[in-house]
GUTIDO-626132 format. One line per 2 residues: number of its first residue (from 0); for each residue x, y, z of C-alpha. Coordinates in steps of 0.05 Angstrom, whole numbers, plus 5000, padded with zeros to 4 digits. Example, Ala and Ser with C-alpha at 12.3 -4.5 7.8 and 13.67 -1.06 7.14 Angstrom:
BEGIN
0> 5246,4910,5156; 5273,4979,5143 $
# end
This chain:
BEGIN
0> 4419,3024,7327; 4422,3019,7252 $
2> 4355,3003,7219; 4381,2938,7188 $
4> 4405,2912,7256; 4339,2933,7288 $
6> 4300,2896,7234; 4343,2834,7242 $
8> 4332,2833,7317; 4258,2841,7305 $
10> 4262,2781,7259; 4291,2739,7315 $
12> 4238,2763,7364; 4181,2750,7316 $
14> 4207,2682,7296; 4204,2661,7369 $
16> 4247,2600,7357; 4214,2585,7290 $
18> 4277,2602,7251; 4345,2569,7249 $
20> 4412,2603,7245; 4415,2583,7172 $
22> 4346,2615,7160; 4370,2679,7192 $
24> 4434,2682,7151; 4397,2666,7086 $
26> 4340,2715,7099; 4390,2771,7112 $
28> 4436,2756,7054; 4486,2783,7035 $
30> 4503,2807,7106; 4469,2752,7146 $
32> 4533,2720,7171; 4562,2787,7194 $
34> 4497,2806,7229; 4495,2739,7264 $
36> 4567,2744,7288; 4555,2815,7312 $
38> 4493,2795,7351; 4530,2736,7382 $
40> 4589,2780,7402; 4540,2828,7435 $
42> 4504,2770,7470; 4438,2789,7438 $
44> 4420,2721,7407; 4430,2648,7422 $
46> 4410,2581,7393; 4374,2525,7427 $
48> 4362,2459,7392; 4383,2492,7327 $
50> 4332,2549,7334; 4348,2623,7344 $
52> 4324,2664,7403; 4335,2734,7430 $
54> 4369,2740,7497; 4346,2786,7553 $
56> 4404,2833,7535; 4383,2831,7462 $
58> 4311,2848,7480; 4335,2906,7523 $
60> 4377,2932,7465; 4319,2925,7418 $
62> 4271,2961,7465; 4321,3017,7478 $
64> 4331,3027,7403; 4256,3031,7392 $
66> 4248,3081,7449; 4303,3124,7419 $
68> 4267,3130,7352 $
# end
């Protein structure tokens, strides 16, 4: 996994629902929207009550990428 995607997934994990989709996009500007769409297509993130969370599949992808380092 590319370092920027790995870092963005880590952001979602560490925020633990403390960030909104808008926070994510803004904090990863200028590619925040593209990252978000990619993660959604992969099924790695979701929103609940306006907050962002990692999915089980996203956590598995993150863990696999960290193991491969």
